[in-house]
C-alpha atoms as a printed R data frame, in Angstrom:
    type eleno elety resid chain resno       x       y      z
1   ATOM     1    CA   MET     A     1  -0.211  -0.063 -0.131
2   ATOM     2    CA   PRO     A     2   1.592   3.270 -0.871
3   ATOM     3    CA   GLU     A     3   2.412   5.486  2.045
4   ATOM     4    CA   HIS     A     4  -0.068   8.339  1.372
5   ATOM     5    CA   ILE     A     5  -3.030   5.787  1.255
6   ATOM     6    CA   SER     A     6  -1.789   4.051  4.267
7   ATOM     7    CA   LYS     A     7  -1.697   7.298  6.174
8   ATOM     8    CA   GLN     A     8  -5.257   8.287  5.088
9   ATOM     9    CA   PHE     A     9  -6.235   4.861  6.199
10  ATOM    10    CA   ASP     A    10  -4.714   5.381  9.550
11  ATOM    11    CA   GLN     A    11  -6.674   8.855  9.917
12  ATOM    12    CA   GLU     A    12  -9.801   6.988  9.026
13  ATOM    13    CA   LEU     A    13  -9.242   4.594 11.735
14  ATOM    14    CA   GLU     A    14  -8.284   7.309 14.189
15  ATOM    15    CA   ALA     A    15 -11.629   9.086 13.206
16  ATOM    16    CA   VAL     A    16 -13.640   5.926 13.949
17  ATOM    17    CA   ARG     A    17 -11.955   5.295 17.216
18  ATOM    18    CA   ALA     A    18 -12.838   8.897 18.308
19  ATOM    19    CA   ARG     A    19 -16.322   8.514 17.325
20  ATOM    20    CA   VAL     A    20 -16.717   5.526 19.500
21  ATOM    21    CA   LEU     A    21 -15.221   7.477 22.541
22  ATOM    22    CA   GLN     A    22 -17.727  10.132 21.658
23  ATOM    23    CA   MET     A    23 -20.504   7.684 21.579
24  ATOM    24    CA   GLY     A    24 -19.354   6.038 24.954
25  ATOM    25    CA   GLY     A    25 -19.159   9.728 26.507
26  ATOM    26    CA   LEU     A    26 -22.899  10.230 25.372
27  ATOM    27    CA   VAL     A    27 -23.951   6.733 26.990
28  ATOM    28    CA   GLU     A    28 -22.127   7.481 30.053
29  ATOM    29    CA   GLU     A    29 -24.000  10.815 30.524
30  ATOM    30    CA   GLN     A    30 -27.382   8.901 29.736
31  ATOM    31    CA   ILE     A    31 -26.764   6.347 32.579
32  ATOM    32    CA   ILE     A    32 -25.798   9.332 35.205
33  ATOM    33    CA   ASN     A    33 -28.940  11.341 34.343
34  ATOM    34    CA   ALA     A    34 -31.183   8.314 34.330
35  ATOM    35    CA   MET     A    35 -29.888   7.181 37.836
36  ATOM    36    CA   GLU     A    36 -30.298  10.841 39.136
37  ATOM    37    CA   ALA     A    37 -33.911  11.012 37.552
38  ATOM    38    CA   LEU     A    38 -34.743   7.685 39.537
39  ATOM    39    CA   ALA     A    39 -33.061   8.840 42.600
40  ATOM    40    CA   SER     A    40 -34.495  12.298 42.831
41  ATOM    41    CA   GLY     A    41 -37.880  11.963 41.003
42  ATOM    42    CA   ASN     A    42 -36.879  14.634 38.271
43  ATOM    43    CA   VAL     A    43 -39.367  13.551 35.782
44  ATOM    44    CA   GLU     A    44 -37.954  16.321 33.543
45  ATOM    45    CA   LEU     A    45 -34.444  14.775 33.506
46  ATOM    46    CA   ALA     A    46 -36.323  11.263 32.626
47  ATOM    47    CA   ASN     A    47 -37.896  12.636 29.655
48  ATOM    48    CA   THR     A    48 -34.608  14.166 28.557
49  ATOM    49    CA   VAL     A    49 -32.714  10.722 28.771
50  ATOM    50    CA   MET     A    50 -35.640   9.263 26.757
51  ATOM    51    CA   ALA     A    51 -35.438  11.932 24.218
52  ATOM    52    CA   ASN     A    52 -31.605  11.480 23.912
53  ATOM    53    CA   ASP     A    53 -31.741   8.011 22.957
54  ATOM    54    CA   HIS     A    54 -32.117   8.709 19.448
55  ATOM    55    CA   ARG     A    55 -28.827  10.395 19.303
56  ATOM    56    CA   VAL     A    56 -27.071   7.276 20.628
57  ATOM    57    CA   ASN     A    57 -29.011   5.220 18.044
58  ATOM    58    CA   ALA     A    58 -28.063   7.592 15.218
59  ATOM    59    CA   LEU     A    59 -24.301   7.112 16.197
60  ATOM    60    CA   GLU     A    60 -24.436   3.642 16.118
61  ATOM    61    CA   VAL     A    61 -25.916   3.503 12.636
62  ATOM    62    CA   ALA     A    62 -23.578   6.263 11.238
63  ATOM    63    CA   LEU     A    63 -20.439   4.148 12.739
64  ATOM    64    CA   ASP     A    64 -21.839   0.755 11.433
65  ATOM    65    CA   GLU     A    65 -22.062   2.304  7.783
66  ATOM    66    CA   GLU     A    66 -18.548   3.993  8.186
67  ATOM    67    CA   CYS     A    67 -17.075   0.684  9.260
68  ATOM    68    CA   SER     A    68 -18.731  -1.134  6.442
69  ATOM    69    CA   MET     A    69 -17.348   1.384  3.878
70  ATOM    70    CA   ILE     A    70 -13.784   1.295  5.264
71  ATOM    71    CA   ILE     A    71 -13.933  -2.606  5.136
72  ATOM    72    CA   ALA     A    72 -15.119  -2.606  1.390
73  ATOM    73    CA   ARG     A    73 -12.763   0.199  0.359
74  ATOM    74    CA   ARG     A    74  -9.716  -0.819  2.252
75  ATOM    75    CA   GLN     A    75  -9.963  -4.443  2.506
76  ATOM    76    CA   PRO     A    76  -7.984  -4.487  5.862
77  ATOM    77    CA   THR     A    77  -6.344  -7.549  7.268
78  ATOM    78    CA   ALA     A    78  -5.000  -8.599 10.817
79  ATOM    79    CA   ARG     A    79  -5.072  -5.888 13.512
80  ATOM    80    CA   ASP     A    80  -6.701  -3.383 11.422
81  ATOM    81    CA   LEU     A    81  -9.644  -5.614 10.466
82  ATOM    82    CA   ARG     A    82  -9.834  -6.957 13.968
83  ATOM    83    CA   MET     A    83 -10.111  -3.083 15.338
84  ATOM    84    CA   LEU     A    84 -12.757  -2.551 12.773
85  ATOM    85    CA   LEU     A    85 -14.710  -5.669 13.650
86  ATOM    86    CA   THR     A    86 -14.335  -4.643 17.583
87  ATOM    87    CA   VAL     A    87 -15.841  -1.202 16.693
88  ATOM    88    CA   ILE     A    88 -18.879  -2.906 15.232
89  ATOM    89    CA   LYS     A    89 -19.373  -5.030 18.036
90  ATOM    90    CA   THR     A    90 -18.666  -2.379 20.715
91  ATOM    91    CA   ILE     A    91 -21.119   0.230 19.088
92  ATOM    92    CA   THR     A    92 -23.794  -2.451 19.266
93  ATOM    93    CA   ASP     A    93 -23.261  -2.930 23.049
94  ATOM    94    CA   LEU     A    94 -22.901   0.835 23.623
95  ATOM    95    CA   GLU     A    95 -26.560   1.357 21.858
96  ATOM    96    CA   ARG     A    96 -27.809  -1.513 24.175
97  ATOM    97    CA   ILE     A    97 -26.631   0.555 27.329
98  ATOM    98    CA   GLY     A    98 -28.286   3.380 26.031
99  ATOM    99    CA   ASP     A    99 -31.433   1.421 25.764
100 ATOM   100    CA   GLU     A   100 -31.224   0.328 29.250
101 ATOM   101    CA   ALA     A   101 -30.491   3.932 30.395
102 ATOM   102    CA   SER     A   102 -33.763   5.061 28.676
103 ATOM   103    CA   LYS     A   103 -35.574   2.069 30.444
104 ATOM   104    CA   VAL     A   104 -34.365   3.338 33.794
105 ATOM   105    CA   ALA     A   105 -35.704   6.946 32.892
106 ATOM   106    CA   ARG     A   106 -38.959   5.201 31.883
107 ATOM   107    CA   MET     A   107 -39.335   3.354 35.366
108 ATOM   108    CA   ALA     A   108 -38.335   6.754 37.308
109 ATOM   109    CA   LYS     A   109 -41.378   8.441 35.314
110 ATOM   110    CA   LEU     A   110 -43.875   5.556 36.230
111 ATOM   111    CA   ILE     A   111 -42.823   5.647 39.857
112 ATOM   112    CA   TYR     A   112 -42.962   9.488 40.573
113 ATOM   113    CA   GLU     A   113 -45.870  10.264 38.029
114 ATOM   114    CA   THR     A   114 -48.293   8.083 40.204
115 ATOM   115    CA   ASP     A   115 -49.168   8.626 43.866
116 ATOM   116    CA   ARG     A   116 -47.313   6.491 45.978
117 ATOM   117    CA   ILE     A   117 -47.843   5.286 49.482
118 ATOM   118    CA   VAL     A   118 -44.244   5.029 50.569
119 ATOM   119    CA   SER     A   119 -40.904   6.840 49.049
120 ATOM   120    CA   PRO     A   120 -38.430   4.459 47.696
121 ATOM   121    CA   ARG     A   121 -34.837   4.338 48.535
122 ATOM   122    CA   PHE     A   122 -32.290   3.625 46.050
123 ATOM   123    CA   THR     A   123 -28.944   3.339 47.920
124 ATOM   124    CA   GLU     A   124 -28.096  -0.062 46.517
125 ATOM   125    CA   ILE     A   125 -29.086   0.632 43.126
126 ATOM   126    CA   LYS     A   126 -26.917   3.884 43.252
127 ATOM   127    CA   HIS     A   127 -23.953   1.597 44.257
128 ATOM   128    CA   MET     A   128 -24.717  -0.934 41.437
129 ATOM   129    CA   THR     A   129 -24.680   2.079 38.994
130 ATOM   130    CA   THR     A   130 -21.374   3.191 40.348
131 ATOM   131    CA   ILE     A   131 -19.844   0.015 39.743
132 ATOM   132    CA   VAL     A   132 -21.115  -0.241 36.112
133 ATOM   133    CA   LEU     A   133 -20.001   3.301 35.370
134 ATOM   134    CA   ASP     A   134 -16.593   2.294 36.603
135 ATOM   135    CA   MET     A   135 -16.594  -0.960 34.167
136 ATOM   136    CA   LEU     A   136 -17.891   1.469 31.092
137 ATOM   137    CA   ARG     A   137 -15.125   4.005 31.779
138 ATOM   138    CA   LYS     A   138 -12.486   1.058 32.040
139 ATOM   139    CA   ALA     A   139 -13.608  -0.655 28.958
140 ATOM   140    CA   LEU     A   140 -13.632   2.547 26.898
141 ATOM   141    CA   ASP     A   141 -10.129   3.286 28.407
142 ATOM   142    CA   GLY     A   142  -8.859   0.134 27.268
143 ATOM   143    CA   PHE     A   143 -10.242   0.676 23.806
144 ATOM   144    CA   ALA     A   144  -8.770   4.033 23.599
145 ATOM   145    CA   ARG     A   145  -5.259   2.764 24.552
146 ATOM   146    CA   LEU     A   146  -5.455  -0.446 22.954
147 ATOM   147    CA   GLU     A   147  -4.925  -2.174 26.182
148 ATOM   148    CA   ALA     A   148  -6.436  -5.447 27.447
149 ATOM   149    CA   SER     A   149  -5.262  -5.518 30.889
150 ATOM   150    CA   ASN     A   150  -8.548  -3.941 32.254
151 ATOM   151    CA   ALA     A   151 -10.605  -7.083 31.043
152 ATOM   152    CA   THR     A   152  -9.833  -9.180 34.160
153 ATOM   153    CA   GLN     A   153 -10.993  -6.319 36.678
154 ATOM   154    CA   ILE     A   154 -13.988  -5.652 34.481
155 ATOM   155    CA   ALA     A   155 -15.105  -9.278 34.656
156 ATOM   156    CA   ARG     A   156 -14.658  -9.372 38.469
157 ATOM   157    CA   LEU     A   157 -16.727  -6.106 38.657
158 ATOM   158    CA   ASP     A   158 -19.594  -7.655 36.677
159 ATOM   159    CA   GLU     A   159 -19.459 -10.570 39.062
160 ATOM   160    CA   SER     A   160 -20.018  -7.921 41.976
161 ATOM   161    CA   VAL     A   161 -23.033  -6.007 39.942
162 ATOM   162    CA   ASP     A   162 -24.630  -9.596 39.684
163 ATOM   163    CA   GLU     A   163 -24.323 -10.216 43.432
164 ATOM   164    CA   GLU     A   164 -25.549  -6.680 44.055
165 ATOM   165    CA   TYR     A   165 -28.579  -7.312 41.995
166 ATOM   166    CA   ARG     A   166 -29.517 -10.462 43.573
167 ATOM   167    CA   MET     A   167 -29.311  -8.527 47.131
168 ATOM   168    CA   VAL     A   168 -31.477  -5.984 45.561
169 ATOM   169    CA   LEU     A   169 -33.926  -8.400 44.500
170 ATOM   170    CA   ARG     A   170 -34.033 -10.105 47.910
171 ATOM   171    CA   HIS     A   171 -34.566  -6.937 49.787
172 ATOM   172    CA   LEU     A   172 -37.311  -5.762 47.297
173 ATOM   173    CA   VAL     A   173 -39.344  -9.215 47.507
174 ATOM   174    CA   THR     A   174 -39.254  -8.759 51.286
175 ATOM   175    CA   TYR     A   175 -40.617  -5.182 51.165
176 ATOM   176    CA   MET     A   176 -43.220  -6.472 48.997
177 ATOM   177    CA   MET     A   177 -44.223  -9.105 51.509
178 ATOM   178    CA   GLU     A   178 -44.372  -6.449 54.212
179 ATOM   179    CA   ASP     A   179 -46.431  -4.085 52.267
180 ATOM   180    CA   PRO     A   180 -48.334  -5.259 49.188
181 ATOM   181    CA   ARG     A   181 -49.805  -2.039 48.591
182 ATOM   182    CA   SER     A   182 -46.610  -0.948 47.028
183 ATOM   183    CA   ILE     A   183 -45.954  -4.041 44.817
184 ATOM   184    CA   SER     A   184 -46.306  -2.283 41.495
185 ATOM   185    CA   MET     A   185 -43.727   0.268 42.705
186 ATOM   186    CA   PHE     A   186 -41.309  -2.356 43.658
187 ATOM   187    CA   ILE     A   187 -41.665  -4.080 40.286
188 ATOM   188    CA   GLU     A   188 -40.709  -0.889 38.596
189 ATOM   189    CA   ILE     A   189 -37.773  -0.806 40.817
190 ATOM   190    CA   ILE     A   190 -36.802  -4.359 40.103
191 ATOM   191    CA   PHE     A   191 -36.972  -3.487 36.349
192 ATOM   192    CA   ALA     A   192 -34.696  -0.658 36.727
193 ATOM   193    CA   ALA     A   193 -32.276  -2.660 38.684
194 ATOM   194    CA   LYS     A   194 -32.283  -5.408 36.118
195 ATOM   195    CA   ALA     A   195 -31.563  -2.702 33.371
196 ATOM   196    CA   ILE     A   196 -28.258  -1.710 35.408
197 ATOM   197    CA   GLU     A   197 -27.328  -5.153 35.814
198 ATOM   198    CA   ARG     A   198 -27.504  -5.445 31.979
199 ATOM   199    CA   MET     A   199 -25.331  -2.329 31.546
200 ATOM   200    CA   GLY     A   200 -22.834  -4.328 33.439
201 ATOM   201    CA   ASP     A   201 -22.977  -7.350 31.102
202 ATOM   202    CA   HIS     A   202 -22.545  -5.067 27.906
203 ATOM   203    CA   ALA     A   203 -19.562  -3.221 29.541
204 ATOM   204    CA   LYS     A   204 -17.861  -6.623 30.067
205 ATOM   205    CA   ASN     A   205 -18.784  -7.634 26.445
206 ATOM   206    CA   MET     A   206 -16.886  -4.440 25.429
207 ATOM   207    CA   SER     A   207 -13.833  -5.520 27.473
208 ATOM   208    CA   GLU     A   208 -13.890  -8.855 25.849
209 ATOM   209    CA   TYR     A   209 -13.686  -7.151 22.500
210 ATOM   210    CA   VAL     A   210 -10.755  -5.239 23.419
211 ATOM   211    CA   VAL     A   211  -8.928  -8.398 24.355
212 ATOM   212    CA   TYR     A   212 -10.049  -9.953 20.985
213 ATOM   213    CA   MET     A   213  -8.504  -6.587 19.132
214 ATOM   214    CA   VAL     A   214  -5.143  -6.566 20.798
215 ATOM   215    CA   LYS     A   215  -4.539 -10.245 21.382
216 ATOM   216    CA   GLY     A   216  -6.438 -11.691 18.529
217 ATOM   217    CA   LYS     A   217  -8.289 -14.083 21.060
218 ATOM   218    CA   ASP     A   218 -11.819 -14.516 21.649
219 ATOM   219    CA   VAL     A   219 -12.705 -14.758 25.177
220 ATOM   220    CA   ARG     A   220 -16.339 -14.552 25.238
221 ATOM   221    CA   HIS     A   221 -18.155 -17.194 27.434
222 ATOM   222    CA   THR     A   222 -14.990 -17.934 29.201
223 ATOM   223    CA   SER     A   223 -14.203 -17.876 32.923
224 ATOM   224    CA   VAL     A   224 -12.531 -14.892 34.615
225 ATOM   225    CA   GLU     A   225  -9.295 -16.966 35.173
226 ATOM   226    CA   GLU     A   226  -9.288 -17.703 31.396
227 ATOM   227    CA   ILE     A   227  -9.460 -13.966 30.647
228 ATOM   228    CA   GLU     A   228  -6.691 -13.176 33.145
229 ATOM   229    CA   LYS     A   229  -4.438 -15.992 31.391
230 ATOM   230    CA   GLU     A   230  -4.991 -14.384 28.181
231 ATOM   231    CA   VAL     A   231  -4.382 -10.715 29.011
232 ATOM   232    CA   SER     A   232  -1.058 -11.493 30.934
233 ATOM   233    CA   ARG     A   233   0.613 -13.119 27.875
């Protein structure tokens, strides 16, 4: 490949990577705002999160198209091809995290737009969200720096999120048994907690794609130990 074409190709890849990080920043903002709407009862903010979901969707479509055009035009191989495939997979998971944030915002609206007998507490769900945001930031950081070492830590954090979700579920079931009048509200809170747990799964997927991009090894559906072994090579 002539040098000037090679340089253009590198610039195209860099532009794509920058847009993925831009999409990641938008998704992160969606999570923060959705959790704020849920915790504070800010229905206006919940509406904003739901309205902004189309921006996340539009970025996914545009990036998908851009990657397809680069593959068709440049016919990349090896690491460059892995990078583009990683982008295509990553933006799908980012779009799904955006969907889950929108779902949390929708639950916030349902909880606060009707008269409730009790005021819900969200301490545990806030903690889950903090972990998920940390996972997302670490996954995006690994993608930005072409560095797979975060993947093991993200996989362990995902296990923590799963455990936190099970704990939230147990507590909410107890509350429902104690006060059947508030069952509908607690079901909505369960939906919100499940959405946050799913965000963690998508962030973990993203970190696994980075391992594939950097190491050329597919570590999906493997144990934390196997991921650790792969990234330490």
